[in-house]
C-alpha positions, 0 to 999 in steps of 0.5 A: 978752790976749796968752796969750789970742791966743798960744792963739788962735794955736796952735789955728789952726796946729794946724787948719791943719796938720791940714787940710794933713797930711790933704790931703797924705794924700788925695793918695796912693792906698795899694794893697796887694799881693802881688808874687810872681804874674807877669805880674799882680804882680812885682818887678825890683829895687825896681820893681813890674811886671805887669798889675794894677801897671799897672792900679793906677797908671793909676786913681791917675793918673785919681783924680789921685793919687800912688801908695804900693804895699805888697808883703805876704803874700796872706793879709794883704791882707784883713785889712790893708784891713779895718784901713784900711791901704791904700785898695785891694788889687789881686792877682789876687784872685778875687771870691768870696761869702766875700770879699764879706761882708767887703770890697767889689769892683770890676767883674770885669776878668779871667777866669781858671781853675785850673792844674795844674803840674808840672816840665817833665820830670815825666811826670805826666798827669791825665786828670780831676780825681779824680786829684789826690786821689793826689797831693802838692799845692802851694797858696798860702794863702788862694787859691782853688787852696786853697779848691777842694782843701779843699772838693772833697777834704779836706772830702770825705774823698778826700784826706787834709790832710797831702797839701795843702801850703800855702804863704804865696806861689807863688814858694815853692810853685814852688821846692819843686816843683822840689825834689821836695817836691810833685808839682804846684802849683795856681795861676791860669791866667794865673800859670802861663803866667808862670811857664812862661816864668820856670821849668822847669815846665808846665801839664798840665791845667785846672780850668775855675773861671771865676773873676773877678779884682776890686780889693778895698776896704774896705766901704763905701768911696767909691772903688768907684764912681770906680774902677769907671768907670775900669775900664769905661773902660779895659777898652773901650779900646786901652790895655787891648788893649795891656797884655795883649799887653805882659805875654802 
């Protein structure tokens, strides 16, 4: 009899531990980002800063959750999301048809274009997009900037693939620009403005790509609808205007 009671006790204990463990886990919003993209996401010491990071904290607060931010390579974000390592990814990520096939997106919260940046003392000029075919271009791997050059220049044979230099992050791309190893870097205009404040670089041309940023989720996530309402509320508030002023 005692042994049966002992078994029942341990079964109940296991169920309670599992229940409260799940409850605790569910109280944390796990967020993936690539914190190398000022003014949207970057780090100051151990602190995550930027527009996206403030949005993520706003969402977590509205959901009544603690937040856990994970910083990884940009091109690893979607695979990690597919493997359910994160509840959501916010990383100045452009909503594209290709990405929508494998993840779900929130409503757009920001519209961006692609900018061409060069060293501040560079005499290089670009009068049309065709001028890019002559240059050694740096891009962050997995971005829409890389996709743009690949689709419009490499696949059309206007440029050799060796002229497109791919980096794991924008920080390395900009550093190689400053080192003289690439002629220019293609980067979202918002990030270009951020780098103009941080590094001796300047924007010389803008490609009107009209890209929309969204928060990415695993396919079928129940969070999408909740977060859409929160983002819609934020975009209509004075808090959003203050957030933009804070970083631009």
